[in-house]
C-alpha positions in Angstrom: -150.7 -45.8 138.9 -153.4 -46.8 136.5 -154.9 -50.3 137.1 -155.4 -51.9 133.7 -156.3 -55.5 132.6 -152.7 -55.7 131.3 -151.2 -54.9 134.7 -153.4 -57.3 136.5 -152.5 -60.1 134.0 -148.8 -59.4 134.5 -149.3 -59.4 138.3 -151.0 -62.8 137.9 -148.1 -64.1 135.9 -145.7 -63.0 138.6 -147.9 -64.7 141.1 -147.9 -68.1 139.5 -144.1 -68.0 139.0 -143.5 -67.1 142.6 -146.0 -69.6 143.8 -144.3 -72.4 141.9 -141.0 -71.5 143.6 -142.7 -71.6 147.0 -144.5 -74.9 146.3 -141.5 -76.6 144.8 -139.3 -75.6 147.8 -141.9 -76.7 150.2 -142.3 -80.0 148.4 -138.6 -80.6 148.4 -138.4 -79.8 152.2 -141.4 -81.9 153.1 -140.1 -84.6 155.5 -140.8 -88.2 155.0 -140.0 -90.6 157.8 -140.2 -94.4 157.2 -142.3 -93.9 154.0 -144.9 -91.7 155.6 -145.0 -88.0 154.9 -147.8 -87.3 157.5 -146.8 -89.3 160.5 -146.2 -87.8 163.9 -142.4 -88.0 163.3 -142.7 -86.3 159.9 -145.0 -83.6 161.0 -142.8 -82.7 164.0 -139.4 -82.8 162.3 -137.5 -79.6 162.0 -138.5 -79.0 158.4 -142.2 -79.9 158.9 -143.7 -76.5 159.9 -141.6 -74.6 157.3 -142.6 -77.0 154.5 -146.3 -76.7 155.4 -146.1 -72.9 155.6 -144.3 -72.6 152.2 -146.8 -75.0 150.5 -149.9 -73.2 152.0 -148.6 -69.8 151.0 -147.6 -70.9 147.5 -151.0 -72.6 147.0 -153.0 -69.6 148.1 -150.9 -67.3 145.8 -151.3 -69.7 142.9 -155.1 -69.9 143.3 -155.4 -66.1 143.5 -153.3 -65.7 140.3 -154.6 -68.5 138.1 -157.8 -66.8 136.8 -155.7 -63.9 135.5 -153.2 -66.2 133.8 -156.0 -68.3 132.3 -157.7 -65.2 130.9 -154.6 -64.5 128.8 -155.4 -67.5 126.6 -159.0 -68.3 127.5 -160.4 -67.2 124.1 -158.2 -69.7 122.3 -159.0 -72.6 124.7 -162.7 -72.5 123.9 -165.7 -73.8 125.9 -164.1 -77.1 126.8 -161.0 -75.3 128.0 -163.2 -73.2 130.3 -165.1 -76.1 131.7 -161.9 -78.2 132.3 -160.1 -75.2 133.9 -163.0 -74.4 136.2 -163.1 -78.1 137.3 -159.3 -78.1 137.7 -159.4 -74.9 139.7 -162.3 -75.9 142.1 -160.9 -79.4 142.7 -157.4 -77.9 143.3 -158.9 -75.5 145.9 -160.8 -78.2 147.6 -158.0 -80.8 147.8 -155.0 -78.5 148.4 -156.3 -75.7 150.7 -158.1 -78.1 153.0 -155.1 -80.6 153.1 -152.5 -78.0 153.7 -154.6 -76.0 156.3 -155.3 -79.2 158.3 -151.6 -80.2 158.1 -150.2 -76.8 159.0 -152.6 -76.1 161.9 -154.7 -79.0 163.1 -152.6 -82.1 162.6 -149.4 -80.4 163.5 -150.9 -79.1 166.8 -152.0 -82.7 167.6 -148.7 -84.3 166.6 -146.6 -81.8 168.6 -148.4 -82.5 171.8 -147.5 -85.8 173.5 -151.0 -86.0 175.0 -152.8 -85.8 171.6 -150.2 -87.3 169.2 -152.1 -90.6 169.3 -155.0 -88.9 167.4 -152.9 -88.5 164.3 -153.8 -91.3 161.9 -151.0 -93.8 161.3 -152.0 -94.3 157.7 -151.0 -90.7 156.6 -154.5 -89.5 156.1 -153.9 -86.5 158.4 -157.4 -86.4 160.0 -160.0 -89.1 160.9 -163.6 -89.2 159.8 -164.9 -88.1 156.3 -161.8 -86.0 155.6 -159.8 -88.7 153.8 -162.8 -89.5 151.6 -163.2 -85.9 150.6 -159.5 -85.7 149.9 -159.6 -88.8 147.7 -162.6 -87.7 145.6 -161.4 -84.1 145.1 -157.9 -85.3 144.4 -159.1 -87.8 141.8 -161.2 -85.0 140.1 -158.2 -82.7 140.2 -155.9 -85.3 138.5 -158.4 -86.2 135.8 -159.2 -82.6 135.1 -155.5 -81.9 134.6 -155.4 -84.7 132.0 -158.4 -83.2 130.1 -157.2 -79.6 130.4 -153.8 -80.5 129.1 -155.3 -82.4 126.2 -157.5 -79.3 125.4 -154.4 -77.1 125.4 -152.6 -79.4 123.0 -155.6 -79.6 120.7 -156.4 -75.9 120.6 -152.7 -74.7 120.6 -153.9 -72.1 123.0 -150.3 -72.2 124.5 -147.2 -73.9 123.2 -147.9 -77.6 122.8 -145.3 -78.7 125.3 -147.1 -76.8 128.1 -150.3 -78.8 127.4 -148.3 -82.0 127.2 -146.7 -81.3 130.5 -150.1 -80.7 132.1 -151.5 -84.0 130.7 -148.5 -86.1 131.6 -148.4 -84.5 135.0 -152.0 -85.5 135.7 -151.2 -89.1 134.6 -148.1 -89.2 136.8 -150.2 -88.1 139.8 -152.6 -90.9 139.2 -149.8 -93.4 139.9 -149.6 -94.4 143.6 -145.9 -93.6 144.1 -144.1 -94.6 147.3 -143.4 -91.6 149.6 -139.7 -90.6 149.4 -137.9 -87.5 150.8 -137.6 -84.9 148.1 -138.8 -87.2 145.3 -142.4 -87.1 146.4 -142.3 -83.3 146.5 -141.0 -83.2 142.9 -143.7 -85.7 141.7 -146.5 -83.6 143.2 -145.2 -80.0 142.7 -143.8 -80.2 139.2 -147.1 -81.3 137.6 -149.1 -78.9 139.9 -147.2 -75.8 139.0 -144.7 -76.0 136.1 -147.1 -75.5 133.3 -148.8 -72.5 134.8 -145.5 -71.0 135.8 -144.4 -71.5 132.1 -147.4 -69.6 130.9 -146.6 -66.9 133.4 -143.1 -66.6 132.0 -144.6 -66.3 128.5 -146.8 -63.4 129.6 -143.9 -61.6 131.2 -141.7 -62.1 128.2 -144.4 -60.9 125.8 -144.7 -57.6 127.8 -148.3 -57.4 126.9 -151.5 -59.6 127.1 -153.2 -61.2 124.2 -156.8 -60.0 123.5 -156.5 -57.3 126.0 -156.3 -53.6 125.1 -154.6 -51.5 127.8 -156.6 -48.5 129.0 -155.3 -45.4 127.3 -155.8 -41.8 128.4 -157.2 -39.6 125.6 -156.3 -36.0 125.6 -159.3 -33.6 125.6 -160.3 -32.1 122.3 -160.1 -28.3 122.4 -163.4 -26.6 122.1 
């Protein structure tokens, strides 16, 4: 099999679509007990470990795939599109990977042990110390960069307008401090976080080829 830019872009498109399915399922399964999604009771419920595993797997897959998907329309998004995408990508990595890794391994281990369960913060911040501050700052940057990136996509028409609009509206929705509710909270977070990129992935797969990428072709040798 010949590895071409076109193949890598299609694999990236498949990656973001599959990642969206993982993240959406994990978000819907994420338990919320008494309005707290990260309490000892929520973390140790039957769906808790499965939800964390799905979300962490989906997020890693999404982050691996996003550069290839962005490259498909990068030339049309311009310099501001690149800056806003890089900011979105880095802040997403910082807030999501750290949050989900701590939830899946550190906080769950503390919550599932009666001798250490008291160490889990009651305010839903997962971990004491500077961790909540880092999460708050990186999360705010992530949401604002979604708004800017979506606006750039709408202005440049790099992708269908509705995809850029979904990205912008999604960032604004995430800025609202919604109450934590079973299922609903997962939709509020995971739809904005993955729907637009999954839609671009579907566009790439439907097109059957990548824009601004010329697949590598084998040239027959010229007889002497």
